[in-house]
PyMOL commands that place a pseudoatom at each C-alpha (Angstrom):
pseudoatom trace, name=CA, resn=UNK, resi=1, chain=A, elem=C, hetatm=0, pos=[141.022, 77.728, -83.187]
pseudoatom trace, name=CA, resn=UNK, resi=2, chain=A, elem=C, hetatm=0, pos=[139.685, 77.702, -86.706]
pseudoatom trace, name=CA, resn=UNK, resi=3, chain=A, elem=C, hetatm=0, pos=[139.250, 81.141, -88.230]
pseudoatom trace, name=CA, resn=UNK, resi=4, chain=A, elem=C, hetatm=0, pos=[135.737, 82.311, -88.993]
pseudoatom trace, name=CA, resn=UNK, resi=5, chain=A, elem=C, hetatm=0, pos=[134.297, 85.365, -90.694]
pseudoatom trace, name=CA, resn=UNK, resi=6, chain=A, elem=C, hetatm=0, pos=[133.670, 87.019, -87.338]
pseudoatom trace, name=CA, resn=UNK, resi=7, chain=A, elem=C, hetatm=0, pos=[137.204, 86.300, -86.107]
pseudoatom trace, name=CA, resn=UNK, resi=8, chain=A, elem=C, hetatm=0, pos=[138.674, 87.685, -89.330]
pseudoatom trace, name=CA, resn=UNK, resi=9, chain=A, elem=C, hetatm=0, pos=[136.529, 90.835, -89.099]
pseudoatom trace, name=CA, resn=UNK, resi=10, chain=A, elem=C, hetatm=0, pos=[137.624, 91.387, -85.493]
pseudoatom trace, name=CA, resn=UNK, resi=11, chain=A, elem=C, hetatm=0, pos=[141.249, 90.998, -86.618]
pseudoatom trace, name=CA, resn=UNK, resi=12, chain=A, elem=C, hetatm=0, pos=[140.741, 93.747, -89.237]
pseudoatom trace, name=CA, resn=UNK, resi=13, chain=A, elem=C, hetatm=0, pos=[141.033, 91.340, -92.164]
pseudoatom trace, name=CA, resn=UNK, resi=14, chain=A, elem=C, hetatm=0, pos=[137.959, 92.243, -94.233]
pseudoatom trace, name=CA, resn=UNK, resi=15, chain=A, elem=C, hetatm=0, pos=[138.963, 90.227, -97.317]
pseudoatom trace, name=CA, resn=UNK, resi=16, chain=A, elem=C, hetatm=0, pos=[139.253, 87.020, -95.310]
pseudoatom trace, name=CA, resn=UNK, resi=17, chain=A, elem=C, hetatm=0, pos=[136.023, 87.779, -93.423]
pseudoatom trace, name=CA, resn=UNK, resi=18, chain=A, elem=C, hetatm=0, pos=[134.188, 88.332, -96.694]
pseudoatom trace, name=CA, resn=UNK, resi=19, chain=A, elem=C, hetatm=0, pos=[135.573, 85.120, -98.167]
pseudoatom trace, name=CA, resn=UNK, resi=20, chain=A, elem=C, hetatm=0, pos=[134.241, 83.146, -95.190]
pseudoatom trace, name=CA, resn=UNK, resi=21, chain=A, elem=C, hetatm=0, pos=[130.883, 84.938, -95.360]
pseudoatom trace, name=CA, resn=UNK, resi=22, chain=A, elem=C, hetatm=0, pos=[130.497, 84.284, -99.089]
pseudoatom trace, name=CA, resn=UNK, resi=23, chain=A, elem=C, hetatm=0, pos=[131.334, 80.628, -98.538]
pseudoatom trace, name=CA, resn=UNK, resi=24, chain=A, elem=C, hetatm=0, pos=[128.685, 80.506, -95.822]
pseudoatom trace, name=CA, resn=UNK, resi=25, chain=A, elem=C, hetatm=0, pos=[126.140, 81.971, -98.248]
pseudoatom trace, name=CA, resn=UNK, resi=26, chain=A, elem=C, hetatm=0, pos=[127.067, 79.316, -100.805]
pseudoatom trace, name=CA, resn=UNK, resi=27, chain=A, elem=C, hetatm=0, pos=[126.467, 76.616, -98.194]
pseudoatom trace, name=CA, resn=UNK, resi=28, chain=A, elem=C, hetatm=0, pos=[123.178, 78.223, -97.178]
pseudoatom trace, name=CA, resn=UNK, resi=29, chain=A, elem=C, hetatm=0, pos=[122.000, 77.899, -100.786]
pseudoatom trace, name=CA, resn=UNK, resi=30, chain=A, elem=C, hetatm=0, pos=[122.221, 74.132, -100.380]
pseudoatom trace, name=CA, resn=UNK, resi=31, chain=A, elem=C, hetatm=0, pos=[121.440, 73.738, -96.687]
pseudoatom trace, name=CA, resn=UNK, resi=32, chain=A, elem=C, hetatm=0, pos=[119.200, 76.524, -95.389]
pseudoatom trace, name=CA, resn=UNK, resi=33, chain=A, elem=C, hetatm=0, pos=[119.799, 77.450, -91.764]
pseudoatom trace, name=CA, resn=UNK, resi=34, chain=A, elem=C, hetatm=0, pos=[118.224, 80.646, -90.420]
pseudoatom trace, name=CA, resn=UNK, resi=35, chain=A, elem=C, hetatm=0, pos=[120.821, 81.000, -87.665]
pseudoatom trace, name=CA, resn=UNK, resi=36, chain=A, elem=C, hetatm=0, pos=[123.537, 80.741, -90.307]
pseudoatom trace, name=CA, resn=UNK, resi=37, chain=A, elem=C, hetatm=0, pos=[122.006, 83.641, -92.237]
pseudoatom trace, name=CA, resn=UNK, resi=38, chain=A, elem=C, hetatm=0, pos=[121.823, 85.716, -89.061]
pseudoatom trace, name=CA, resn=UNK, resi=39, chain=A, elem=C, hetatm=0, pos=[125.503, 85.007, -88.441]
pseudoatom trace, name=CA, resn=UNK, resi=40, chain=A, elem=C, hetatm=0, pos=[126.381, 86.232, -91.939]
pseudoatom trace, name=CA, resn=UNK, resi=41, chain=A, elem=C, hetatm=0, pos=[124.353, 89.388, -91.311]
pseudoatom trace, name=CA, resn=UNK, resi=42, chain=A, elem=C, hetatm=0, pos=[126.195, 89.902, -88.025]
pseudoatom trace, name=CA, resn=UNK, resi=43, chain=A, elem=C, hetatm=0, pos=[129.535, 89.635, -89.801]
pseudoatom trace, name=CA, resn=UNK, resi=44, chain=A, elem=C, hetatm=0, pos=[128.331, 92.220, -92.307]
pseudoatom trace, name=CA, resn=UNK, resi=45, chain=A, elem=C, hetatm=0, pos=[127.567, 94.580, -89.415]
pseudoatom trace, name=CA, resn=UNK, resi=46, chain=A, elem=C, hetatm=0, pos=[131.091, 93.978, -88.110]
pseudoatom trace, name=CA, resn=UNK, resi=47, chain=A, elem=C, hetatm=0, pos=[132.451, 94.974, -91.533]
pseudoatom trace, name=CA, resn=UNK, resi=48, chain=A, elem=C, hetatm=0, pos=[130.980, 98.499, -91.460]
pseudoatom trace, name=CA, resn=UNK, resi=49, chain=A, elem=C, hetatm=0, pos=[134.440, 100.115, -91.063]
pseudoatom trace, name=CA, resn=UNK, resi=50, chain=A, elem=C, hetatm=0, pos=[135.397, 98.578, -94.437]
pseudoatom trace, name=CA, resn=UNK, resi=51, chain=A, elem=C, hetatm=0, pos=[132.091, 99.105, -96.225]
pseudoatom trace, name=CA, resn=UNK, resi=52, chain=A, elem=C, hetatm=0, pos=[133.779, 100.795, -99.182]
pseudoatom trace, name=CA, resn=UNK, resi=53, chain=A, elem=C, hetatm=0, pos=[136.121, 97.854, -99.847]
pseudoatom trace, name=CA, resn=UNK, resi=54, chain=A, elem=C, hetatm=0, pos=[135.318, 95.865, -102.982]
pseudoatom trace, name=CA, resn=UNK, resi=55, chain=A, elem=C, hetatm=0, pos=[135.016, 92.603, -101.055]
pseudoatom trace, name=CA, resn=UNK, resi=56, chain=A, elem=C, hetatm=0, pos=[132.408, 94.104, -98.721]
pseudoatom trace, name=CA, resn=UNK, resi=57, chain=A, elem=C, hetatm=0, pos=[130.459, 95.578, -101.625]
pseudoatom trace, name=CA, resn=UNK, resi=58, chain=A, elem=C, hetatm=0, pos=[130.508, 92.137, -103.279]
pseudoatom trace, name=CA, resn=UNK, resi=59, chain=A, elem=C, hetatm=0, pos=[129.215, 90.601, -100.056]
pseudoatom trace, name=CA, resn=UNK, resi=60, chain=A, elem=C, hetatm=0, pos=[126.472, 93.244, -99.991]
pseudoatom trace, name=CA, resn=UNK, resi=61, chain=A, elem=C, hetatm=0, pos=[125.486, 92.243, -103.530]
pseudoatom trace, name=CA, resn=UNK, resi=62, chain=A, elem=C, hetatm=0, pos=[125.230, 88.600, -102.443]
pseudoatom trace, name=CA, resn=UNK, resi=63, chain=A, elem=C, hetatm=0, pos=[123.217, 89.507, -99.361]
pseudoatom trace, name=CA, resn=UNK, resi=64, chain=A, elem=C, hetatm=0, pos=[120.906, 91.763, -101.391]
pseudoatom trace, name=CA, resn=UNK, resi=65, chain=A, elem=C, hetatm=0, pos=[120.170, 88.948, -103.816]
pseudoatom trace, name=CA, resn=UNK, resi=66, chain=A, elem=C, hetatm=0, pos=[119.443, 86.687, -100.809]
pseudoatom trace, name=CA, resn=UNK, resi=67, chain=A, elem=C, hetatm=0, pos=[117.082, 89.294, -99.392]
pseudoatom trace, name=CA, resn=UNK, resi=68, chain=A, elem=C, hetatm=0, pos=[115.192, 89.458, -102.660]
pseudoatom trace, name=CA, resn=UNK, resi=69, chain=A, elem=C, hetatm=0, pos=[114.984, 85.667, -102.797]
pseudoatom trace, name=CA, resn=UNK, resi=70, chain=A, elem=C, hetatm=0, pos=[113.678, 85.440, -99.236]
pseudoatom trace, name=CA, resn=UNK, resi=71, chain=A, elem=C, hetatm=0, pos=[111.083, 88.152, -99.918]
pseudoatom trace, name=CA, resn=UNK, resi=72, chain=A, elem=C, hetatm=0, pos=[109.752, 86.274, -102.930]
pseudoatom trace, name=CA, resn=UNK, resi=73, chain=A, elem=C, hetatm=0, pos=[109.563, 83.019, -100.971]
pseudoatom trace, name=CA, resn=UNK, resi=74, chain=A, elem=C, hetatm=0, pos=[107.698, 84.721, -98.135]
pseudoatom trace, name=CA, resn=UNK, resi=75, chain=A, elem=C, hetatm=0, pos=[104.948, 85.958, -100.489]
for i in range(1, 75): cmd.bond("trace and resi %d" % i, "trace and resi %d" % (i + 1))
show_as sticks, trace
zoom trace
């Protein structure tokens, strides 16, 4: 089985989960896929126990910038 962000989060490896999630966001910049974005958001919810870790805060920053981008596109 190939590791994924969700698998890494479930295994209590927040740094690895964040790395996968950030990579997914990078891919979504090139190839938009709404289900992919929902999966990244789900991983972020799974990372709540580690929300004060630097990697999770960095992921939050990336997701926040995505949210702002999506809001602008929707208007």
